[in-house]
N, C-alpha and C positions, 0 to 999 in steps of 0.2 A: 429453847435453842441453847446448843452447847457453847460453853465458853472455850477460850483459847486453850486453857490448861486442859479441859476435858478433852478437846480434840488432839492435842499433842499427846496426851496419854494414851488416847484410843489408837493413834497412829503407832505409838511404841509397842502397844499391846496387840496389835492386829497382824493378820498374815498379809501377804502382799495385796491381795485384791480388797480385803477389808480396809487396809491402810489407804490405798488409791482412792477408794470411793468416798474418802472424807475430804477430797479436794474439790474445789468449785470448777466448773467447766473450763475456766481459764486459769485455774491455780496452777502454781508452779512449785516444783520441788528443786531447789538450787543446790548443787554440790560444787561449788568453785574450785575445790582442791583436785576434783577429777581431771581437770584440764591438763595438769601437770603429768598424769598418768595416762594420758592419751585417750580419755574416756569423756563422752558428752557431759558437759557441766550442769545442763538444766533440761528438765523435763516438764512439759506443760500439758495439762488436762488429765483426767483420771485414766484414760486409756493408755497413754504415753508413760505415766508415772506407774501404772500397774505392770507394764511390760518390764520396766527397769527393775522395780521391786520384785517381780517374780525371778528374774536373773539373780538379784542379790539373794533372796530367800532360799532358791532351789539349787543354784549353781555355786555362787560365790561363797555363801556360808549356809550350807544346807542344814535346816533345822535350828538355826540359832533363834535366841531370844534375848532381849535386852534385860539387863539386871542393874541394880544400884541406880535407879532412877531418882534423880534430883531436880525438882522444879523450883527455880529461883525467882522468876518474874511470873505474876499470875495477875493479869488484868483481864476484863471481859474479851478484849480484842488482840491481845499479846501475851505470848507466853515464852519463856527461856528455860531451857533444862539441859541436863546432862544424863547420858546413859551409856551403858558399857556392854560389850560383848566379850566373852572368852569362849573362843570357838575355833575349830578346825576349818581352814580354807578348803572349799571344794575344789579349788584350782591348783594351789601349790601343795596342799596336804599339811601346811605349817599351822601351828596353833597361833591364833591371833588374840591379842589382849588390846582392844581399842576402846577408847573413850571418845563419844560423839557428843557434839554440842549442837542443839537446835534451837532457832529462833522462829517462832510460828505467829503468823498474823492471819487474823480470820475476819470474815464478814458474812452476815446472813446464815450463820451456823456452818459454814464450810471454811476450810484452809484456802486462803488465797495466796499465801507464800510460806514455804518452810525452807529456810536456809540452813543447812548443816554443815558443820566443819569437823575436822579430826586431824589427827597427827599423820600427814602424808607419808612420812617415812616408815612408820609402822605399817600403814596400808600397803604400800609398795613392797615392802619386805614380805608381807604375808601374801600378797596377790600373785607375784611372779616367782616361778620355781627358782630362779637365780637371785632372788630378793632384789636389793636396791641396785646391783650390778646390772640387772636387765634393763632398768630404767636408765641408768647412766649410759649404758651402751647404745641405747636407742637415740640418743641426743646428739 
């Protein structure tokens, strides 16, 4: 059975559907920072997670991959790591330099919760054609 570190690393290394398949049936991917950007902050179950990750991998950041992976907490049922992308946004065309932080909790060889965080200002600037002004104008 895979440990939390192994599952987090597989999530980081996988494509959208490979990563989604690592989640338990009721497992969740929480992205609390997305609510500030008008996007759903939590996806539950492999199918919903796969839909979101497919959007991320194919439209938001086509062809991206994580680099500079560092795992700081490594227990059988929890892992915490940082991982980076340097990639062009498929939406705005801007180059994104983003550091992600992920806390992964597992049970029975599946991810039950992966909570990610990142710099929302950098994400908004990259996501929207007008950058941060688009987010500020919507509020």
